[in-house]
C-alpha positions in Angstrom: -69.2 -79.7 71.3 -70.9 -81.0 74.4 -74.5 -79.8 75.1 -75.0 -77.7 78.2 -77.3 -79.5 80.7 -80.2 -77.5 81.8 -82.0 -77.7 85.2 -84.8 -79.5 83.3 -82.3 -82.1 82.0 -81.0 -82.7 85.5 -84.5 -83.0 86.9 -85.5 -85.4 84.2 -82.4 -87.6 84.7 -82.3 -87.7 88.5 -86.0 -87.9 89.1 -86.8 -90.1 86.2 -89.3 -92.9 86.2 -86.4 -95.3 85.7 -84.7 -94.1 88.9 -88.0 -94.2 90.7 -88.6 -97.8 89.7 -85.1 -98.7 90.8 -85.4 -97.0 94.2 -88.9 -98.0 95.3 -88.2 -101.7 95.9 -85.1 -100.7 98.0 -87.1 -98.3 100.1 -89.6 -101.1 100.9 -86.9 -103.3 102.2 -85.5 -100.9 104.8 -85.8 -102.0 108.4 -85.6 -99.5 111.3 -82.6 -99.5 113.5 -84.7 -98.9 116.6 -88.0 -100.7 117.3 -91.1 -99.3 118.9 -91.3 -101.0 122.3 -94.6 -99.7 123.8 -97.2 -99.6 121.0 -99.8 -98.4 123.4 -98.1 -95.0 123.8 -97.3 -94.4 120.1 -98.1 -91.0 118.7 -98.2 -91.1 114.9 -96.2 -88.6 113.0 -94.7 -88.2 109.5 -92.0 -86.3 107.7 -91.6 -85.4 104.0 -88.1 -85.9 102.4 -88.3 -83.2 99.8 -86.1 -83.8 96.7 -85.5 -80.7 94.8 -83.1 -78.8 92.5 -81.0 -76.1 94.2 -78.7 -74.0 91.9 -78.9 -76.7 89.3 -77.9 -79.5 91.7 -80.2 -82.3 92.9 -80.7 -81.7 96.6 -82.6 -82.7 99.8 -84.4 -79.9 101.6 -83.9 -79.8 105.4 -85.2 -77.4 108.0 -83.5 -76.0 111.1 -85.9 -76.1 114.0 -86.2 -73.0 116.2 -84.2 -73.0 119.5 -87.4 -71.7 121.2 -89.4 -75.0 120.6 -90.0 -77.4 123.4 -89.5 -80.6 121.3 -86.6 -81.1 119.0 -85.3 -77.6 119.5 -82.4 -76.6 117.3 -82.4 -79.8 115.3 -81.9 -80.2 111.6 -84.9 -82.1 110.3 -87.2 -82.9 107.5 -90.5 -81.0 107.5 -93.1 -83.0 109.4 -95.1 -83.5 112.5 -97.9 -85.2 114.4 -100.8 -86.9 112.8 -104.0 -84.8 113.0 -107.5 -86.3 113.0 -108.2 -84.2 109.9 -105.4 -86.0 108.0 -106.6 -88.9 105.8 -103.3 -90.7 106.3 -99.7 -90.1 107.2 -98.8 -89.0 103.7 -101.3 -86.2 104.1 -99.8 -85.4 107.5 -96.3 -85.0 106.0 -97.7 -82.8 103.2 -99.7 -80.6 105.6 -96.8 -80.1 107.9 -94.6 -79.2 104.9 -97.2 -76.6 103.9 -97.0 -75.2 107.4 -93.3 -75.3 107.9 -91.8 -74.5 104.6 -94.7 -73.0 102.6 -94.9 -76.0 100.2 -98.0 -75.6 98.0 -99.0 -79.1 97.0 -101.1 -77.5 94.2 -98.1 -75.7 92.7 -95.4 -78.4 92.9 -95.1 -82.0 91.8 -95.4 -84.3 94.8 -94.4 -87.7 93.6 -94.4 -90.4 96.3 -91.5 -92.7 95.9 -92.2 -94.7 99.0 -92.8 -94.9 102.7 -90.3 -96.1 105.3 -91.4 -98.2 108.3 -92.2 -96.4 111.6 -89.4 -95.7 114.0 -89.6 -94.4 117.6 -88.7 -90.8 118.3 -86.0 -90.0 120.8 -88.5 -87.7 122.6 -91.8 -88.6 124.1 -94.7 -86.3 122.9 
């Protein structure tokens, strides 16, 4: 008789150290499809790509931005936003914005950084 897989089994398999070690080098080799042209006018921002389990299935968490916003209204996005001077780095920016946007409590969940992608320009000027 086959053993029933639990959510913990799925988490352990998908988000395993083996998978992390396999994915990290691939993330570091990704090159952006658009280049930043005017580095003088760059506003730094960051997003978090939250990997989670939803109804027992490994998932990626997206947000739907309000239609009342000026920038990126109505877009499906990852939680994130502009760098703030109080942020130590862009990783902290992404975590802080996820706290604000989706209520992510970094003290209550396991935030495990698998990598950073290179900067890409936004379609919108800040």
